[in-house]
C-alpha positions in Angstrom: -10.7 -22.3 -7.2 -11.8 -19.1 -9.0 -10.0 -16.1 -7.4 -12.3 -13.6 -9.1 -9.4 -11.7 -10.6 -9.8 -12.2 -14.4 -9.8 -9.0 -16.3 -8.4 -6.8 -13.5 -5.4 -4.6 -13.8 -2.6 -4.5 -11.2 0.2 -2.0 -10.7 3.2 -3.8 -9.1 6.1 -1.7 -7.9 9.5 -3.4 -7.7 8.1 -5.7 -10.3 11.2 -6.5 -12.3 12.8 -9.0 -9.9 12.2 -11.2 -6.9 8.9 -11.0 -5.1 7.5 -8.4 -7.4 8.1 -10.4 -10.6 6.8 -13.6 -8.9 3.6 -11.6 -8.0 3.2 -10.3 -11.5 3.4 -13.9 -12.9 1.0 -15.2 -10.2 -1.5 -12.5 -11.0 -1.1 -13.0 -14.7 -1.9 -16.7 -14.3 -5.2 -15.6 -12.8 -6.1 -13.4 -15.8 -4.8 -10.1 -14.4 -3.0 -7.6 -16.6 0.2 -6.7 -14.7 1.8 -3.3 -15.0 5.3 -3.6 -13.5 7.4 -0.7 -12.3 11.0 -0.3 -11.3 13.8 2.2 -11.9 15.6 0.3 -14.7 14.1 -0.2 -18.2 16.4 -3.0 -19.2 15.4 -5.1 -16.1 11.7 -4.4 -16.8 12.0 -5.5 -20.5 13.6 -8.8 -19.4 10.8 -9.2 -16.8 8.1 -8.6 -19.3 9.6 -11.3 -21.5 9.7 -13.7 -18.5 6.1 -13.0 -17.7 5.1 -13.7 -21.4 7.0 -16.9 -21.5 5.5 -18.1 -18.2 1.9 -17.1 -18.6 1.3 -15.9 -22.2 0.3 -12.5 -20.9 1.7 -9.3 -22.4 2.5 -7.2 -19.3 3.0 -3.4 -19.5 5.8 -1.6 -17.7 7.1 1.8 -16.7 10.6 2.8 -15.6 10.0 5.2 -12.7 11.9 6.3 -9.6 9.3 6.0 -6.9 11.4 7.8 -4.3 10.2 11.0 -6.1 6.6 11.7 -5.0 5.8 13.6 -8.1 6.9 10.7 -10.3 4.7 8.4 -8.2 1.7 10.6 -8.6 2.2 10.9 -12.4 2.4 7.2 -12.7 -0.9 6.7 -10.9 -2.5 9.5 -13.0 -1.5 7.5 -16.1 -3.0 4.3 -14.7 -6.0 5.8 -13.0 -8.2 2.7 -13.4 -6.1 0.0 -11.8 -7.9 -2.5 -9.5 -4.9 -3.6 -7.5 -1.8 -1.9 -6.2 1.1 -4.1 -4.9 3.6 -1.9 -3.1 6.9 -3.8 -3.2 9.7 -1.3 -4.3 12.6 -0.6 -2.0 15.2 -2.3 0.1 16.4 -0.7 3.4 20.1 -1.3 4.2 21.2 -3.3 7.3 23.3 -1.7 10.0 23.1 -0.5 13.6 22.0 3.0 14.7 25.6 4.1 14.5 26.4 2.5 11.2 23.6 3.7 9.0 24.3 7.3 8.2 21.5 9.8 7.7 21.8 10.1 3.9 21.4 6.2 3.5 18.6 6.2 6.0 16.7 8.9 4.2 17.3 7.5 0.7 16.0 4.1 1.7 12.9 5.5 3.4 12.2 7.8 0.5 11.8 4.8 -1.8 10.2 2.2 0.5 8.4 4.1 3.4 7.4 7.3 1.6 7.1 5.4 -1.7 4.4 3.1 -0.3 2.7 6.1 1.4 2.7 8.2 -1.8 1.5 5.4 -4.0 -1.3 4.5 -1.6 -2.4 8.2 -1.2 -2.4 8.6 -5.0 -4.4 5.5 -5.8 -6.9 5.7 -2.9 -9.1 8.5 -4.4 -9.2 6.8 -7.8 -10.3 3.5 -6.2 -12.9 5.2 -4.1 -14.4 6.9 -7.2 -14.5 3.6 -9.2 -16.1 1.9 -6.2 -13.5 -0.8 -5.4 -9.8 -1.6 -5.0 -7.2 -3.5 -3.2 -3.8 -2.3 -1.9 -1.3 -5.0 -0.8 1.9 -3.8 0.9 4.9 -6.2 0.9 6.6 -5.0 4.1 8.9 -7.3 6.1 9.2 -9.4 9.2 11.7 -6.9 10.8 8.7 -4.7 11.4 7.3 -7.3 13.8 10.6 -8.7 15.3 12.9 -5.8 15.6 16.7 -6.1 15.1 19.3 -3.7 16.3 21.4 -4.8 13.4 18.7 -3.8 11.0 17.4 -0.7 12.7 16.4 1.4 9.7 14.5 -1.5 8.3 12.9 -2.4 11.6 11.6 1.1 12.2 10.6 1.7 8.6 8.7 -1.6 8.3 7.0 -1.1 11.7 5.8 2.2 10.4 4.4 0.7 7.2 2.6 -2.0 9.3 1.0 0.7 11.3 0.2 2.6 8.1 -1.5 -0.5 6.7 -3.5 -1.0 9.8 -4.5 2.6 10.2 -5.7 3.0 6.6 -7.1 -0.5 6.1 -9.0 -0.3 9.4 -11.6 2.0 7.8 -11.1 1.5 4.1 -13.8 -1.0 3.6 -16.3 1.9 4.0 -15.1 2.9 0.5 -15.1 -0.8 -0.7 -11.3 -0.7 -0.6 -9.1 -3.2 1.2 -5.6 -2.3 2.4 -3.5 -5.3 3.8 0.0 -6.6 3.7 2.5 -9.4 4.2 5.7 -9.6 6.2 8.1 -11.9 4.6 11.1 -13.2 6.5 14.2 -14.2 4.5 13.3 -14.9 0.9 15.5 -16.5 -1.7 16.3 -13.5 -4.0 19.4 -11.7 -5.3 19.1 -9.4 -2.3 19.3 -12.2 0.2 22.5 -13.5 -1.5 23.9 -10.0 -1.2 23.1 -9.8 2.5 24.5 -13.3 3.2 27.7 -12.4 1.3 28.2 -9.6 3.8 27.6 -12.0 6.7 30.1 -14.5 5.2 32.7 -11.7 4.9 32.3 -10.9 8.5 32.2 -14.5 9.8 34.6 -16.2 7.5 36.5 -13.4 5.6 35.2 -14.9 2.4 31.9 -13.7 0.7 31.9 -16.9 -1.5 31.0 -18.9 1.6 27.6 -17.1 1.7 25.6 -20.4 1.3 27.1 -21.6 4.7 25.2 -18.7 6.3 21.9 -19.8 4.9 19.4 -20.3 7.8 17.8 -23.7 8.1 15.4 -23.3 11.1 13.2 -22.0 9.5 14.6 -22.1 6.0 14.0 -19.1 3.8 10.9 -19.0 1.7 10.7 -18.6 -2.1 9.4 -15.6 -4.0 6.6 -17.7 -5.2 5.4 -18.3 -1.6 5.0 -14.6 -1.3 3.3 -14.4 -4.7 0.7 -17.0 -3.7 -0.2 -14.9 -0.7 -0.3 -11.7 -2.6 -2.7 -13.3 -5.2 -5.0 -14.5 -2.4 -5.0 -11.1 -0.6 -5.8 -9.3 -3.9 -8.6 -11.7 -4.7 -12.3 -11.8 -3.8 -11.5 -14.8 -1.6 -10.0 -12.3 0.9 -12.9 -9.9 0.8 -12.9 -9.4 4.6 -9.1 -9.1 5.1 -8.2 -5.4 5.5 -6.2 -3.4 8.1 -3.9 -6.3 8.9 -0.7 -7.9 7.8 0.3 -11.6 7.5 3.7 -12.9 8.6 5.3 -15.2 6.1 8.4 -16.3 8.0 8.0 -19.9 9.1 7.3 -18.8 12.6 10.6 -16.9 13.1 8.9 -13.8 14.5 7.4 -15.9 17.3 10.7 -17.1 18.7 
């Protein structure tokens, strides 16, 4: 199946690991030039080599702290002709409303919530002027099924889902699509970190984290998310905008 992506350029935030790196590889396999972004240059250099080995594509990269709005706008100014933006940077910490202190809450939202908003605002005008574009937001299932033990993430993700719907609901007028996906648990380094915390609480031993791995439904792989990102970014999804897709094995419906 021709996804209609060959020759396009994609800017992928949080692109050095996990879902972002898998998305970069998936897009590269379809003939897209990925430009991956994260805070750490060493991680990006390793990711570029991984993309090259997997796909033969020479990806570009930039080390940028996207919690800084000016840095995000400068990045978009440098890559003003991208066709696809994948917003994926940021991880909001777990905790109840009493456990997550204001500085942690604000720091996480500066990167993920305001980072997505700043990047979208910065690229939208460029895409409108060039006559096309796709913005894919990797959000999270907690924005659909809210958890008191993940309150900052539940509220932040719910806001980004609303943002995606609000902007994407009218963006097709400008030949731009804004859509997203809501992964549940995904096998990444971050999931291991979260499960280690759970194992410490339940068993007093973080090394027993694999015993805390859910099985119904099991966690997805980063490549599962990448496949959906590639589809949403492609011409095959030309009427999908103003909506998000849950990728969680049905967990949000239980």
